N, C-alpha and C positions, 0 to 999 in steps of 0.2 A: 955822173950822178953824184950828190951832194953826201958827203960822209955824214951818218948821225951824230947829232950832238952828244957829248958825254952827259950823262945824268948824275946828279949829286946823290950821294948814298942818303937814304932815308934815315934821319936821326930821331930817336925817341924825343919826347918832350923834355924840357930843362927839368921839370919837377921830378921825372921818373929818373933822372940821372942823379939827382941830389938824394932821392929815396935810396936809390942802388948804392950810392956811396955810403949813405948813413947805415945802411943794413950790411955793407960789406959784401955784397952778392955781384956776381956777374950778370950780363945781360940774359945769359941763357937760363940761369938759375932763376931770376926773376920771372921770365916767361913761365918756366916750369911751375913756379909756385902760384903765380897767378891762375894758371889753368887749374891747378889742384884746388885753389880757392873757389873758383867758379864751380867745379864740380861739387865741392862740398854745399855751397849755396843752393845749387840746383837740386841736389838730393833733399835738402831741407825743405826746399819749396814743394818738392813731390810729397814728402812726408805729411807737410800741413795739409795739402790737398786731400790726401787719403784719411787723415784725421778729420776732417770736415766732412767727408763723405760718410764716415762711420757715424758721426753726430748726427747727421741728417737721417741715416737710417734708424738710429735710436729714437729720434722724434717721430718718424713715419710709424714705426712698430707701436710705440706708445699711444699714439692717435688711433690706429687701426684697431688694436686689440684690448684697449682699456677705457676706463671712465674718463670723466673730466680731470679727476685727480692725478690718474695716471698719466694722462697727456702732459699736465703741468709738472708732474714729477720727471717725465722723460724728457721735457724742454729744459728743465732745471739742470739735469745730470749732464744732458748733451751740452749746454753751455758752458758747464764746468769743465767738461772733456776738452771743449773747442778752445777756450781760452787758457787754462793752465797747459794743455799740451802744446799750444803754439808758441807760448812764452818759453816752455822748456827745450823745445826744438830750435826755436830762433836763437836763444842764449847758447846752447850747445853748438851749433853750426857757427856762430860768430866767434866762439873762443877757439874752436878748432881751426877756421881760417886765420885767426890772428896768431896762433901758435906756430904757422908755417913761417912767419916772418919775425917775430918777437917773442921774447921769453916772457910767457904770461904768468909765471909763478908769482911775481910780485903783485899783478892784477888780481889773481885769484885770492891772494891774503887780503889784499884791500877789500875785496867784495865779501869775503868771509867775515871780516870784523865789522863791515857795515850791515851785513845781514844779521849778525849777532845782536848788533845794536838794535836795530829795527824789531827783531824777534822779542828782546826784552820789553820794549815799548808797546808792541802791538800783541803781547802774548793772549790777552783776553779775547782780541778779535780772532786770532788764529784758533783759540780754543773753540769759540762759538761755531766758526766755519767748519771745522773738522768735525764737531759734534753734529752740525746740521746736515753735513755730507753723509754721516752713517744714518742719521734719522731718515734720509730719504732713500738711501741705499736699502736699508733694512726693512723700509715701509712700517715704521713703528706705529704711525698713525696718518689718518688722511685729512682733507678738507671735509668738513661736515662732522667729524668724530667728536664724541665728548669724551674727554681725558682729563685726569687730574694729575698735573705736574707742576713741580716747584711749589707745592702747597696751594695751586690755584685749581679750581675745577671749572670747566666751561667747554664751548663748542669751538673747535679750530676753524677760525674764519681766514687766516693767512699763514703760509708756511714758506720761509726762505732759508737759505743757508745761515744767515746771520741771527734770526730769531723766528719764534713761534707767537702768533697772536691768538689769544683765546677771548671769547665774549661768554661771560658768566651768565647765570639765570636772571640777574637784575640788570643785565644789559651792559655791564661796565666791560671795557675792553682792556685786557692786561697783554703788555708786550714782555715776553720772557725771552731773554739770550739763551740760545741752545746750549751753551757751556753750563748754564747752571741748572741743567735737566739731568738728574741722575737716575729717577725712577719714573716710569711712565705707566700710568694705570688707565687703560683704554676700555671705556664701558661700553662701546659699540662696535666691537670686532667680532666678524662672523655671526654670532648671536649673542642675545642678553638674556636677562632674567629678572622677573618680576617677583619679589619676595615679599610675602604678607606675615608679618610677626604679630601674632594675636594673644590675648590675655582672657582666660575664662575663670570662672569662679571654682574653688576647691570642691563645692558640692556638685559640679557638672560632671556628667558622665563622659569621659574622655572618649572612649570607644564611639559614643554617639556624635560627639563633636567632630571627630576624625571622619565619620561617615558622611556628615553634612558637608564639610569641607571637600570630601571627594565627588560629592555629587554637584557643588557649585562649580568645580573645575571641569567636570564632564559637561555641565551645561554652557559654560564659556566657550569650550572647545567646539561645541555643537552649534554655536550662534554664527550664522553667515556674516554677521557684521564684524565679528572678532576672530573667526577662525584664520582668515589669511594673515593675522598679525603673529599667530602662535607657530612654534615649530612642531608641536605635537606632543612635548615631553613635559608633564607635570607630575607633582608628588605631594603627599601630606608628609612633611618630615617627622611628625609626631612630638612629642613633649622635648622642649628645649630646656626648659629651667622650672624649677619650683622656687616661685617668689615668695615675698612676705604675704601677699594677699591674692595671689593669682597664680594659675599654671599657664606658662608660656608655650605655646604651640605655633609650629611654623608650616606654612604652605607656600609653593612656588610653582612657577610655570615658565618655561623658555619661550622667548618672543624673537621677533626680527630684531636685527639691530637698532636701537634707538626707539623702540616701541614699547620698552619695559614701563615707563613711567604712566602712559595712558591705560596699558593692560593692569597696572598695580592699582589706579585709581578705580577702574571698573570692578576689578576683583573685590576690593574692600567693600564697595558698595554692595555688591551682591552677597558678600558675607554677612555684612550687617543686616541686610533685609532678612536672610535666611536665619540667622540666630534670633532675630526678634520673631519669626515665625514659629522657631522652634521652642522658643522660651529659654534659649541659652543666654545667661547673663554674662555681659562683660563688666567685671566689677570695678569700682571706684577703690582708690588705695584705702585700705581700712587699718585702724589702729585700735588695740585693746587697752583700755585705761582702767586701771585698778584704783580705787579710792579707799582710803583707809580712814576709818572714823576713830577719832580719838576719845577714849573713855572720859566721862565727865569727872572733873576735879571734885574731891570731897569737900 
């Protein structure tokens, strides 16, 4: 029987020998650290998969239990969670793996300086994105809402982490960076209110005027064409101001979100017809002019 030929020992690749010599490690140490690095990368991969699963669940929950805006909001938040979370997990895993072989303190210092420089150059962009994130998270307004932000009033036609797009009553489109939004006035959240500010003559019976207004509000609420747009709450607020030539009286009615302008137009139309029928005058501005006649000269 022939004796088995002696087998040459398996040598690692030359590049691994050079890397081991550069790092000052033995073969056993390199193997152990490579194994640890693989474990770190595997755990990071699993964390990214879990993160993507959570993001998908957020999208599905928003699509199943919300409106079209809620679905868009959920998709935006899920995308932000997926992208930002993946970057953080990937960078963290990479730094942990590198720390097994080299001193990453100088690298971290360089990254910190670069990040500081980038933050100074893109601070407005970062401000816009952070503000947009909280606008979406707190649900301050939705697509289709009528809002007043940054001195502009209009309907929200588009909303991203970077900016809000409004279209005003004249059809003009306004692009507003979210970082410039400090106060949000939402006119169509939950319910709205149609307010009628009226002026009547000083000679009018104020109690009679209030009774006519209450009757008009009751007739509007009983009209099948307008009742679905009302929430059932209305009132005559009474005298608001004693002006130079008229008494200011206010009446209001709560409406469905966004219906206040149509309801106000119909309410004013009915009030005008009722005032004409009842003989209640809506005065024009009046001025009293005193004429002084000079006595004739002798």
